[in-house]
C-alpha positions in Angstrom: 70.7 -95.5 -30.1 71.9 -91.9 -30.0 72.0 -89.9 -26.8 73.9 -86.9 -25.6 75.6 -86.1 -22.2 77.3 -83.2 -20.5 80.7 -84.9 -20.2 82.6 -83.2 -23.1 80.9 -79.8 -22.5 81.9 -79.8 -18.8 85.4 -80.9 -19.5 85.9 -78.2 -22.2 84.5 -75.4 -20.1 86.3 -76.4 -16.9 89.4 -78.4 -17.8 90.5 -78.8 -14.2 92.8 -81.8 -13.8 93.8 -81.7 -17.4 97.1 -79.9 -16.9 99.3 -82.8 -18.1 99.4 -84.3 -21.6 98.1 -87.9 -20.8 95.0 -86.5 -19.0 94.3 -83.9 -21.7 94.6 -86.6 -24.4 92.4 -89.0 -22.5 89.8 -86.3 -22.1 89.8 -85.5 -25.8 89.5 -89.2 -26.8 86.6 -89.6 -24.4 84.9 -86.5 -25.7 85.2 -87.8 -29.3 83.4 -91.0 -28.2 80.8 -88.9 -26.3 80.2 -86.8 -29.5 79.8 -89.9 -31.7 77.3 -91.4 -29.3 75.3 -88.2 -29.7 75.4 -88.6 -33.5 77.0 -85.1 -33.9 79.8 -84.2 -36.3 83.1 -84.3 -34.4 84.8 -81.7 -36.6 82.3 -79.0 -35.8 81.6 -79.7 -32.1 82.5 -76.7 -29.9 83.6 -78.9 -26.9 85.9 -81.0 -29.1 87.5 -77.9 -30.6 88.1 -76.4 -27.2 89.6 -79.6 -25.9 91.9 -79.8 -29.0 93.1 -76.2 -28.3 93.6 -77.1 -24.6 95.6 -80.2 -25.6 97.8 -78.1 -28.0 98.4 -75.6 -25.1 99.5 -78.4 -22.8 101.7 -80.0 -25.5 103.3 -76.6 -26.2 104.1 -76.0 -22.6 105.4 -79.5 -21.7 107.4 -80.5 -24.8 110.7 -79.4 -26.5 110.9 -77.3 -29.6 109.5 -78.4 -32.9 113.0 -78.9 -34.3 114.0 -81.1 -31.4 110.8 -83.2 -31.8 111.4 -83.6 -35.5 114.9 -84.9 -34.9 113.6 -87.3 -32.3 110.8 -88.5 -34.6 113.3 -89.0 -37.5 115.5 -91.1 -35.1 112.5 -93.1 -34.0 111.5 -93.7 -37.7 115.0 -95.0 -38.5 114.9 -97.4 -35.5 111.6 -98.8 -36.7 112.8 -99.2 -40.3 115.9 -101.0 -39.0 113.8 -103.6 -37.2 110.7 -104.3 -39.4 107.6 -105.3 -37.5 107.2 -108.5 -39.6 110.2 -109.9 -37.6 108.2 -109.5 -34.4 104.9 -110.7 -35.9 106.5 -113.8 -37.6 105.6 -117.1 -35.9 102.3 -115.8 -34.6 98.8 -116.0 -36.1 97.4 -112.7 -37.3 93.9 -114.0 -38.0 91.5 -111.7 -36.3 94.1 -108.9 -35.9 93.5 -106.6 -38.8 96.4 -104.2 -38.0 99.0 -106.9 -37.5 97.8 -108.6 -40.6 97.9 -105.5 -42.8 101.3 -104.5 -41.4 102.9 -107.9 -42.0 101.8 -108.3 -45.6 102.6 -104.6 -46.4 106.1 -105.2 -45.1 106.4 -108.6 -46.8 105.6 -107.0 -50.2 108.2 -104.4 -49.7 110.8 -107.0 -48.6 110.0 -109.2 -51.6 110.3 -106.2 -54.0 113.8 -105.3 -52.5 114.8 -109.0 -52.7 113.7 -109.3 -56.3 115.7 -106.3 -57.3 118.8 -107.3 -55.3 119.0 -110.8 -56.8 118.5 -109.5 -60.4 114.9 -110.6 -61.2 113.5 -108.8 -64.2 110.7 -106.6 -62.9 108.6 -107.3 -66.0 108.7 -111.1 -65.2 108.2 -111.0 -61.5 104.8 -110.4 -59.8 104.1 -109.8 -56.1 100.6 -110.4 -54.8 98.9 -110.7 -51.5 95.8 -112.8 -50.7 94.5 -111.6 -47.4 91.9 -114.3 -47.0 89.0 -114.2 -44.5 89.3 -112.2 -41.3 90.3 -115.3 -39.3 93.0 -116.3 -41.8 96.6 -115.3 -41.8 96.9 -114.5 -45.6 99.8 -115.0 -48.0 102.1 -112.8 -49.9 104.0 -114.2 -52.9 106.6 -113.3 -55.4 106.2 -115.3 -58.6 108.7 -115.5 -61.5 108.9 -117.9 -64.4 111.6 -119.9 -62.6 111.0 -119.1 -58.9 108.3 -118.6 -56.4 108.8 -117.2 -52.9 105.8 -117.4 -50.6 105.6 -115.6 -47.2 103.1 -116.3 -44.4 103.0 -115.0 -40.8 103.2 -118.4 -39.3 104.4 -121.6 -40.9 103.6 -125.2 -40.0 107.0 -125.5 -38.3 109.1 -122.9 -36.5 111.2 -120.7 -38.7 109.4 -121.7 -41.8 107.5 -118.6 -42.8 109.2 -118.4 -46.2 108.9 -121.1 -48.8 111.0 -121.2 -52.0 109.9 -123.3 -55.0 111.3 -124.1 -58.4 108.9 -123.1 -61.2 108.6 -124.0 -64.8 106.9 -121.4 -66.9 105.6 -119.8 -63.7 104.1 -123.1 -62.3 105.6 -124.7 -59.2 107.2 -128.0 -59.5 108.9 -130.2 -56.9 109.0 -129.8 -53.1 109.1 -126.3 -51.6 112.1 -125.4 -49.3 111.4 -123.6 -46.1 113.3 -120.6 -44.6 112.9 -118.3 -41.6 111.5 -114.8 -42.2 114.9 -113.2 -41.3 116.3 -114.5 -44.6 113.8 -112.4 -46.5 115.6 -109.3 -45.3 119.2 -110.7 -45.8 120.1 -111.0 -49.5 123.3 -112.9 -48.9 121.6 -115.4 -46.6 118.8 -115.8 -49.2 121.3 -116.4 -52.0 123.1 -119.0 -49.8 119.7 -120.7 -49.3 119.1 -120.8 -53.1 122.6 -122.2 -53.6 121.8 -125.0 -51.2 118.5 -126.0 -52.8 117.8 -127.7 -56.1 115.9 -124.6 -57.4 116.6 -124.2 -61.2 117.4 -120.5 -61.6 119.6 -120.7 -64.6 117.4 -118.1 -66.3 117.7 -115.8 -63.4 120.8 -113.5 -63.3 121.6 -113.3 -59.6 123.4 -110.2 -58.4 126.6 -110.7 -56.4 126.0 -111.3 -52.7 126.8 -108.3 -50.6 
């Protein structure tokens, strides 16, 4: 059901009370919802455009220079990269949480790719795949090599068991998998120690020296 209201028009023409960034941002978000309920294009709505300009004016007045903001943003980005979200997500179910599920498996793929390169796996013989499963499922990301399989899930059956390492023969798993916490996925030296302590046949895999 589509219907229009005066909310966004009134706010855009008389932005009283929107002198601070949180209030101006809230008004813009509410106006977008208002516009969508009316079935009108957001990009061309005059009230939306006026509120965007008002938000920009408020941001320009209340925030530091662009250079200062860029430096702060870069520092924040480095902090996030240093503490990947999959460490915070691990141990919890992501079924029903699309953003957490997508983030976990995206970062798991990147971590497995870095790990494969660090331990010397031939890129032509290693494959990384993600099976997201149904909405209510956690999904799985896996690195598979002819001699080794490393599977990553958000939550294992036991605590600190999000990673499983299996011996393979011609790419097919054999024997019992060995469990490890998600933190070892990000620590090459710890992962190599884990491999050394498990009966995984990796004679055909040239492992790089541990850092």
